[in-house]
C-alpha positions as CSV (number, residue, x, y, z in Angstrom):
1,R,-3.1,-3.1,-12.0
2,V,-6.3,-3.0,-10.1
3,L,-9.9,-3.6,-11.7
4,V,-12.5,-2.0,-9.5
5,V,-16.1,-3.2,-10.1
6,E,-18.1,-0.4,-8.7
7,D,-21.4,0.8,-10.2
8,E,-21.9,3.9,-7.5
9,P,-19.8,6.7,-9.3
10,V,-18.5,8.7,-5.9
11,I,-17.2,5.2,-4.5
12,G,-15.8,4.3,-7.8
13,R,-13.9,7.6,-8.0
14,L,-12.8,7.5,-4.4
15,L,-11.3,4.0,-5.1
16,E,-9.6,4.7,-8.4
17,E,-8.3,8.5,-6.8
18,T,-7.0,6.7,-3.8
19,L,-5.3,3.8,-5.4
20,A,-3.7,5.8,-8.3
21,W,-2.4,8.4,-5.8
22,D,-0.3,5.5,-4.4
23,G,0.8,4.7,-7.8
24,I,-1.4,1.6,-8.6
25,E,-2.9,1.8,-12.2
26,V,-6.7,1.6,-11.9
27,V,-9.3,0.3,-14.6
28,L,-12.7,1.0,-13.5
29,A,-15.6,-0.9,-14.3
30,R,-19.3,0.0,-13.7
31,N,-21.0,-3.3,-14.4
32,V,-20.6,-6.9,-14.9
33,D,-20.4,-6.6,-18.8
34,E,-17.4,-3.9,-18.6
35,A,-15.8,-6.2,-16.2
36,L,-15.7,-9.2,-18.3
37,A,-14.8,-7.1,-21.3
38,H,-11.8,-5.9,-19.3
39,L,-10.9,-9.3,-17.9
40,E,-10.8,-10.8,-21.5
41,G,-8.2,-8.7,-22.9
42,E,-6.4,-7.3,-20.0
43,S,-4.2,-8.1,-17.2
44,F,-4.6,-7.4,-13.6
45,D,-3.4,-8.3,-10.2
46,V,-6.3,-7.6,-8.0
47,A,-9.8,-7.0,-8.6
48,L,-12.4,-5.1,-6.2
49,V,-15.7,-6.2,-6.4
50,D,-18.9,-4.7,-5.2
51,L,-21.6,-7.2,-4.9
52,L,-24.5,-4.8,-5.2
53,L,-24.2,-4.4,-8.9
54,P,-27.2,-4.1,-11.1
55,L,-28.0,-7.2,-12.7
56,P,-25.9,-9.3,-13.0
57,T,-24.5,-8.8,-9.7
58,G,-21.0,-8.7,-8.6
59,W,-21.4,-12.6,-7.5
60,A,-21.2,-13.1,-11.5
61,I,-17.7,-11.5,-11.3
62,L,-16.6,-13.8,-8.3
63,E,-17.8,-16.7,-10.0
64,V,-15.6,-15.8,-12.7
65,L,-12.5,-14.9,-11.0
66,G,-12.9,-18.5,-8.9
67,T,-13.1,-20.2,-12.2
68,R,-10.5,-19.1,-14.8
69,V,-6.5,-19.4,-14.5
70,G,-4.9,-16.3,-14.7
71,C,-7.7,-13.9,-13.1
72,P,-6.9,-11.4,-10.5
73,R,-7.1,-11.9,-6.9
74,A,-10.5,-10.8,-5.6
75,I,-11.4,-8.5,-2.6
76,V,-14.9,-7.9,-2.1
77,V,-16.0,-4.4,-0.9
78,S,-19.5,-3.9,0.0
79,A,-22.1,-3.0,2.1
80,V,-23.6,-6.3,2.1
81,A,-21.0,-8.1,4.1
82,S,-23.2,-10.6,6.2
83,P,-21.7,-13.7,7.5
84,A,-23.4,-15.6,4.7
85,N,-22.3,-13.2,2.1
86,Q,-18.9,-13.4,3.4
87,T,-19.0,-17.2,3.6
88,R,-20.3,-17.5,0.1
89,A,-17.5,-14.6,-1.0
90,F,-14.9,-17.0,0.4
91,D,-16.4,-19.9,-1.2
92,L,-16.5,-18.3,-4.7
93,G,-12.4,-17.4,-4.0
94,A,-12.6,-13.8,-2.6
95,L,-9.4,-13.5,-0.7
96,D,-11.0,-10.7,1.7
97,V,-13.8,-9.0,2.4
98,V,-13.9,-5.1,3.2
99,V,-17.0,-3.4,4.6
100,K,-18.3,0.0,3.5
101,P,-17.8,2.2,4.5
102,F,-14.1,1.6,4.5
103,D,-10.7,3.5,5.4
104,P,-9.0,4.1,2.0
105,M,-5.3,3.8,3.3
106,A,-6.1,0.6,4.9
107,L,-7.6,-0.5,1.5
108,V,-4.6,0.5,-0.3
109,E,-2.7,-1.5,2.2
110,L,-4.6,-4.5,1.8
111,V,-4.6,-4.1,-2.0
112,E,-0.8,-3.9,-1.7
113,R,-0.6,-7.0,0.3
114,V,-2.6,-9.4,-1.8
115,A,-0.8,-8.6,-4.8
116,R,2.2,-9.2,-3.3
117,L,1.4,-12.7,-2.0
118,D,3.4,-15.6,-3.2
119,P,1.2,-17.9,-5.3
120,A,1.9,-20.7,-2.6
121,E,0.6,-18.2,0.1
122,V,-2.7,-17.6,-1.5
123,D,-4.7,-20.0,0.3
124,A,-3.0,-20.0,3.5
125,Y,-4.0,-16.3,3.6
126,R,-7.6,-17.0,2.6
127,R,-7.8,-19.8,5.3
128,A,-6.7,-17.2,8.0
129,V,-8.8,-14.2,6.9
130,R,-11.6,-16.2,6.7
131,S,-11.1,-17.8,10.0
132,R,-10.5,-14.0,11.4
133,A,-14.2,-13.1,9.8
134,Y,-16.0,-15.2,12.0
135,V,-14.3,-14.7,15.5
């Protein structure tokens, strides 16, 4: 299951339909409050998080995902993926950063890859992606 945290209806619908087309169950949250409500009562494998949400921003979701046990693995999907924002996202526990506009099928592949990671592989994956982001 994937939690998509995206306030732009067109992008949210694109993500939802693209992932669902590949057989992935998607829950869409349009803001931080909706996302937190879903995280309280439901289980997800991956969370796709936009950073430019209305206040509070997507950073608040990353902070929650990085501190709670059993939270989904986070992938940032944002138009503001500057090196400083990427560093902060990785520091908060994001496993990857995807820059908008994105290739929908490549994003599906990424979501599936991240969801399949063995827990012992997560830190190595994050380090590899983080070092690749700065090359």
